[in-house]
Structure formats: structure tokens, C-alpha cells
N, C-alpha and C positions, 0 to 999 in steps of 0.2 A: 711379650710382644705378640706371640701368637695367639694368647687369650685376647688382647685387645682388638686384634683383627678379626677375631672370630665374633667378639661382641659388636664390632662395626658391622660386619656382615649382616648379623641377626636384625640390627636396627633398619638396614637397608633393605632386607628382603620383605616384599610386600606380605600384607596379611592374606590368608586364604579367601577366596572369592564367597567362599559359604562358610557358616558356622557349624560348631559342633552340633549334632542332632541333640534335640532335648524331647522329654516325655510328657505328653499331654493326654488327655482323654482320649483313647483310641489307638494311640501308638507314638510313635516318633516322628517329629518335623524336623526339617533342616530349613535354616534362613539363609539370606544372601546379604553380604555385607557392602554397604555403600555411605559415603561420606559420614563416616563416625558413627553409622546406626546400623543394626541388624533388623532385616526387614522379613516376616514369616507371612507367607500369602496363603490364602486359599485352605486354612485350617477349618475342618468340618466341626461345628458346635453342636450339631443334632442330626439324626438321620434323614434322609431325602425324604421330603414330604410328598412323596409320589404313590400312585397306585392306592392302596388301602390306607395310606397314611395322609391322603390328600383331606383337608379340612379336619384335621386331628391336632391335638396339642402336641408341640415338638418331642419327639422321641429320642433315647440316648443315642449318640454317635455309634455307627458301626465300626467296630476295630478293623485295623488294618495291618498288614504283616510289613516288615523292611521299614524303610523310612520314606516319608513324604517328601520328596525332593523340592527345592526352592524352584518356584516358576511362577507362572503368570497369576493374575487375579481370577477369582472363581467367575462363572456367568452370572449376569444380573438375575434377579428374580424376573419370572415371566411378567411383561409390561407392555403397554403402548404409550406413545407420546415421550416426552422429555422432561425432565425436572429442571433443566436450565437450557435455555435457548442455545442451539448450536450442538448441544450435547448428543453423542451417538453412542448406542448401545451395541458393542462389538458381538456379544453373544449374550443369550438368555436362556432359561432353564427353569423348570419347576425345582430341579435340584440345584437349590441355591442357598442353602444355610451355611454359609462360610463366613469366617472372619479373618482380618488382617491385623498384624502386630508389628509397630516400630518400637524399637527398644534402642536405647544408647549402647554403642559397642563396649562401654565400661560397666555394663550393668549387671555382668554376672555376680551371684550371689549378693547383690544389692536389691533393696527394696524400694523402688522409686514410686512416687505418685502416679496414678493411672487416669487418663482421659478417654471414656469411651463415647465415640461419636455416633449419632444415630441421623442418618441422611434423611434429606427433605424429598419433596415430590408429590405432595397431596395425598399420600397413601396409596397412589397409583403407579408412581415411577420413580426413578431413581436407583443408586448402588453405590456400594462402599467402595467400589474401584475407580470411581472417578479420579482424575488427576489432581483435581481441586482438593480432594479429602486426603491426600497422602499425608501421612504424619512426621515424615522424615525432619522438617524444619522445626517441627515444635519438640520432637524427640531429642534433637541436638541440644535443647535447652534443659534437658536432665528430667523428662517425664517419658512415661510409656504410653503409646497412642494405639487405640484399638479401634477399627471400623469394622462393620458387620451388615450383610443383607438380612432381610426380613420379608416374609411374603406379602405381596401387594395385590390391590383391586380385589377381585371376586376370589382369588386364591387365598388372600389374607383375611378377607372380611365377610364372607358370606355367612349369614344365618340362615337356619332352615329348621321347622320343626322336627325333623328326622335327625338331624345333627344335635339338637337339643335333646332329644330322647336318649340317642346312644351315648350321650355323655354323663358322666358319672357327677359331673357338676351342674346339671340341668342348665347348660349353657351352650350357646353357640357364637360364631363371629370372633372378632378379636384374634385371629390365629396370628396375624403379623404382630400384635401387641406380645401374644405368649411367646413368639420367636424374641422377641427384645428380651424378656424376662430370663428365658432359657440362655441367651448370650451373656447375660449379666451373672447368671449362676455358673457359667463356664469360666468366666473371669475370676470368680470367687475361688474356683477349684485349681484353676491352672496359671494365673497370672505371675505367681511367685517363681515358677519355673524359667519365666521369661524377663525376669527382672523388676516385675512389678509387686505393688503392695495391696492385697485385697481388701486392707482396713482404710485405704485412702483411694478411693473411686470416685470420679467425677463424671456423672452424666451429662452429655451435652447434645444439642441438636440444633437444627435451622429448618424454619417452616413446620413441615409435618412432624420433622424429627424433634423440634421443639415442642410442638403439642404433644408428643409422645414423653417427653420428659415432664410436662404437667401431669399427664396421666399416671405415669410410673409415680410421681410424688403422692398422688392419690390412691393408688393401688395398694391393697394388702398384700399381694403378691410380691411386691418389689422391695418391702420393707427391709431395710438392714444390706441391702445389696448395693447402696452407694451412700456416700457420705456428703456430697456437694452435688448442684446442679447448675448448668448453664442453658439458658433458653434464648433463643435467636429468632424473633419474627415468627412466633407461632404459640398459641396457646388454646386451651379448650375449656373457657369459661363462660361462653355465652349461655344464656337460658335455652335448654335444651326444647322448651316448648316451642321454641322457632322452627326446628326441625324435628318432628316427631318421629321420623323413620330411624332416629337413634336409640329408641326404646327397643327392646328384644322383640316384644310380640310384633310390632310394625316391620323390623328388620326381618323376621321369619316370614311375614307376608310377602315381602319384597323377594325375598329368596326363592318363595313357591314360584312366584311370576316369573322370576328368572329362569328357573328350572323349566318352567312349562314353555316358555319362549324357544327354549334350546330342545323341546320335544323329550325331555327328561322326565320320567314321572316316578322316578324312585332314586334314592341316594346312591344305590348301586349304580344306576344308568348314570348318574352325574359323575361319578367318579370313573366311568368307562370312557367319559368323553376326552378326545385330544385335548391338550392344553391351547392349542391355537383356536380351537372351536369355541371354548370358553373367553378366550381374549376377545375374539372378534364381537361375539355378542355382548360382552360387558360394557364397552366403549364408555367408561366413567359411570355406569350406573351404580356399582357398588364399590365405593371406595372410602368408606367411614368406619370409625370404632363404633361400638355398640355399648349401651349399658346394659350389663348381664351380671348374674350373681356371683361370678367367679373373680374375673381380674378387674371389673369395674362397676361393682355393684351401685354406686351413687355418682351422680355427676360431679366433677372436680370442684366446681363452685361450692357446692353443699359440703364437701369433705373439707376444705379449706376454710369455710365459713365456721364449721364446728372444730376448727384447730385440729383436725384429725389427719393431716398430711404429714409427709415426712419433714421435721423439723432441723432443716439442714440450711447452711448458706446457700443464697443464689446469686447469679448473675444474669440479668435478663435485660433485654432492650428491644428497640425497634429502630428500622430505618427510617429517614424522612421522606422518601417517597416511594413508599413499598408498592404502591397499587400500579405505577407504570409499569410494571413487568407482567402484569396479569390482564391487562385490558388495553383496548387502543381508545384512547379518549381525544382524538383529533375531531370527531364529529360532534362533541359535546357543544350544545346550544343553550344559551340562557333563557330563551324563549320556551324551550320543551324539557327544562332541567329536572322538575319534579315528575313529569310524565316518563322521562325516561328511566329514572331511578324505580318508579313504579313497575316499569315493564320488566327491569332486571331482577328487583328484588321482591316485588310484590308491594301492597299499600304499605307506606311507612308513617309513624306518627308524625303530624306536623312539626312539632319541636325539634326533631331529628334534622329535617331539611332546614329549617330556620336557623339552625346551629352553624350552617355553612352558607354565608352570604353569597350569592350567585348571580345577583340582578343586575350588575354594572355592564357587562359585555360578554361576550363569548368566551374571551381569554379569562375572566374572571370566573365565568361557569366551569371553564376547565379545571381551573385551580382547586375550585371547590370541590369538585367531583373527585379528583385525586385525592385531596385530603379527605373526604368523607369516605372513600373506599379504602385508604390507608388505615382510618381509625377503626372502621367496621370489621375489616379483616384482621388487623394486628394490633394497632394502637390500644385499643380499649383493652384488649386481652393481656397485653403486657403491663399495662397500668395496673389492671385488677390484680394480676399475678404478684407484682411488687407490694401493693398496698396489703393484700391477704397475708402474704409471707412476713411482712413486716409486723403485722399485728399478732403474729405468732411469738415474736420474740426473736426470731432467727434474723442474722444478718442479711441485708438486700443491698446489692450493688446494681443500680438501674443505669442503662446508658440510652443515647440516641446518636444513631450512625449518621452523620452529616457529609462525609466527603464524597465528591463526585469523581469516580474513576474516570480515566482518560479514554472512555469507549470511543472507538474511532468511527468515524462516517463510514457507513456501509457494514458495519457489525449488527448483530441482532439487538445490540444494547444503546445503539447510537441516540444520544440526548437524555438517557434515562436518569443520570445524575445518582444519588444515593438510592436505588432502587431495592426490590425484593433481592436478597442475595448478594448484593455488591459488596459487603462487608468481608464475604468469604475469602477473597484474594489476599486481604490484609490480616485477617486473624489467623489464617493457616501461614502466612509469611510466604505468598506463593506468587508474588508479582511477575517474577520472570517466567511464569508458565505462558505469558501472553506477551507478543512483541510490541506493546502499545507504549506510548510515550508517556511512561510514569515520570513524576517530577521527584524533586528530593522531599518534597512534603509528602507525597505518596508513600515512600520508603521510610521514612521516619515514622509514619502513622503504622505501617505494617510491623515496625521494629517495637513500637509500642503496645500495640494491640497483642502481639504474640506475647511480650513480656507480662502484660496486665492478666491474659488468659492463663498462661503458666503459672504465673504467681498464683492465682487464685486455685488452680488444681493442686498446687503444693500445700497451700496454707488456709484456704477458704477467704483469702483477702486478696484483691488484685495488686494492692499497694507494694512499692518495692523502692529500692535506690534508684535515683535518678528519674523517676516517673512523677508526673503531676499528680497529688493526692487526689484520690478517688473518695468521696465522702459515702457514708453508709445512708440510705434512703429511709425515710420515715413512713407511716401510715397514710400519707398523701402521696407516695409514690416519688418524692422529692427530698433532697436535690439528687441531680443524676448528672453522669459524665457525658459531654457532647464530645464524640470521637470525630476529629477532622485533623488537618494538619498541624492545628493549634489547638490543643484541647482546651477545654473551659468547663466550669461547672454551671449546670442551669437548671431549668425546669421542665415537666413535660409540655409538649407542644399541645396548644388547644385545650387547655384544662376545662376550659367552660364548655366545650363541645363534648368532652369525655364525660363530663357531669350530666349532660343530658342523656348520653348512651346510658349511664347509670341509672337514673331516674325511669327511663323506658324499660330498661332490663328488670329492675326491680318489680314494676307493675306486672311485666309478664310472668314472672316468677309466682305472682299471686293468683294468676289466672289458673284455672284447672288444666291439666296437661291433656291435649286430645287423646 
């Protein structure tokens, strides 16, 4: 009897709020338990990129003594603006190279598949500690989730001749992308201690995070660090002739101009400037990757066309009305449609404008402008990515997200529908983070998308019991899964317009690079 009572007492005794410390690079870390998961926050994966380490390749983490206690998320990397409307950054710092891990509480001595999430924000803002990116709901489905910060803006992407000369790689810029590689290498060395399998890693991201995934697939530095990839609304496949500042020599020139505007005439003077001074001066000027000899020797389109990218299963897609989150289209007029686009993007080939009929009335023009910018910024990239990867023989699962979240009147998202980033509440299964009037259809879709995504992390295939069958896409980017409260199999939106982009871009690639 006494033994039975002791056993019952043990069952009723709550688990400790913190988990036993585990050893990772640098020392011991402690996690906290919640809802069937263990969460490890603010684990350093590289040394603070401050002082003489500013604008250098990430350096090994500095060891610590004792146990890093379970606590809050690390500060966001230094930034301006917001990656999602209404987002607030509680704290930011140059000392920001930290990651977070969610693992099932039952994962000890198990090796579970791993999802490594790369946040969006145009390479200028965003952070891994946003509530929307918390991996608890996905971890409870039997995977390990990792999120991490990486350097942004001028801190992450400044190129400069002095930086190139001091580098053993004859390279500069792309420090934020080098941070991403460093985080993936940390996962390879340490994730087994946290219940994960370093041989089953899926990289995933949205917007700039998705563009990062496409770059990592093309980069020789990331080869072998992941086995699958997910890209949501972002790729890096346009002809870089459209934006010659992506070339290292031009990015270096921009870096010199930036330094001169700050009154810094040497690299030492630049490194001595306060972070706030650099932030205020940047104002969106330096926020993009660079083609350079080390991490990104060639544009991803060229790498994929040559079949030299990572040959891994991919899951990629686009949202139906991406562009409404990025611009105000209320003043678009049919009479000035072409002139307004030329003012925003420069003169464009006539076939591109003709691919988006806009002459009927102003409402028609607004719809056409939203469709044009959705395809320009996202739709063509995701279509190209799916086709190029399918041509390599790798499994491709493509989607279009068409659900309209119940964004309430008065919110920053009112009336946007399936806009840029609208899918995140669903795929992370985090509808309850917002007190919006979610429907049964919304909840069913969130459960379905979380199941598709975690199935893909486990097996490289989103299909599973109780789910509508998601077919493999071919070299035309079709078929794809239309994600809404009633899933359906369909084809890419506006394929004729996408084909016009294809033809225009092919012509640009044949033109001399400026």
C-alpha cells in the first residue's frame, strides 16, 4: 500500500519548472518546461560581433562558467523599422548572435528531426524572439525547432574595399548570411544534446528568410548542413543586372560612400562609431546580400540552372495578395497606371505592363497593380524556384496560400486578405496569439498546415494520414496545393504573366552586366 501511495504521489508531483542543464558550445545551458516542451532561450552561437569583430566573419562563442539560466529572449540585432506591422522590438543590440530551441519534453536521448527557422524583414529588421515564431506548438508535434538572430542592415551587409583587403577570403558583405551558416554549423555540433538529429535538418524561412534559404541552397558554404528546405514568399532568382549594386565592386563603392557620409575615412574609424550613429545613417541604404567569392560566388539562378544547388526536397509557395502588405494601392488610377509603375520601378518593357490588364476602371487598375507587384516581388521567384529544383530531379511541393485571416477593422492588416506573412499564424499554429474572430475553417487550416509542415520536416514529404494529398510539382511549377479552409489542388496564378517575366528576364541576362 505504501508503495502504491508513493507512486501516486510521484505522478501527481509537478515536473520541475526548469530542465537539467545540458552542455553545448561554450558551457552549460538550462531550459524551462512548458506545455510538454522544453525551451532554451538566448544560447550564444557565436561571439558578440562588436568592437574589432564588427564586420568580420562570426567568431567562436566565448566560453562561460556555471549554467546559463533559463530566461528571456536575447535582444534583437540592431535595426530600424518593423518586419511585421505592429511589431515592437523591446531591446536591440549589436551583441545579438543568439538562438532559441524548443524540443519535446520527451526528447531526451532521442534524435528528432529539426526545423531551423530564418526570420524575415528585408535583411533590415526582424528577430527570432517574436511571439509569432515561437516553436512550442510545432515541437509538440514531435520535432525540434530552432530560431536565431543574424546581423541586419549595414551591420550585416556592408561591403568596403578595406574589409575585402583584410579578409582572407578576398570578400566583404554578407555577414548576416555568414551568421546563418554559423548557426547551422552550431546545430550540427550541438542539436543532438537537445534531442535533435543533425542528419535531419530542414531550413525554412519567410520573406528575406526565404530568400536566405534560396541563397543557402546555392552557397558552397552551406552544403551538407541541411537535408530539406522550405521557402515562403521570397527567393533570390531575378537577374542581378536589374540591380548592379549586388556585385561586390559596386557594393564596395556604396560602402565607401556610406563611410564618407559618416565622416569615417578608415575602417578603424568606422568600427569606432556608435551603433546608433550607423543605424541613423543607414536608413535602408545597405540591406542586401552581395555576390562575392566566398559565400555567394554566383547568382543563385546561375547555380540552379547549372544543377549545382543543394539537391534536396523543397516546399515553396506564395500568398495570393502578397503586395498589399508592402505598399498603399488606394490611389492607383487606370489613367496613370504605366507612369506610376515607371516612377516606382523605372521604365519597364511594354509586355510586362500588357500582361496585367488595367484599362477598365480604377478598381481594375488597383487589382492589376497588386497582381503585378505580387508577381514581381514574390510570385515569379517562387515559380522559378519550384521549376528549377524540379528540373534537378528533387521532390518539389508548391503551394499558394489563399486564406483571408479575420484581420479586424482598425488593425494594421485590415482588409489585406492573404497578404505577405498572413500564412505565419497558420503554419506556426498560433491563431490564439491574436484575439481575432477565428473561424472553424481557420482552425482547421492551421492544424492542417502545421501537420503538412512537420510531416515535411520529418520525411521530406508533407503528406500524411487524414490530409488531402499534396502532389509533387513538375518542371512547370504545377500542380500545387491551394491552402485555404478547403484545400484544393490547382495551378500557378497568372501563368501567362509569369511567362512574360520569364522572357523579359531571359533577355536581361543576355545583356552585359553594368
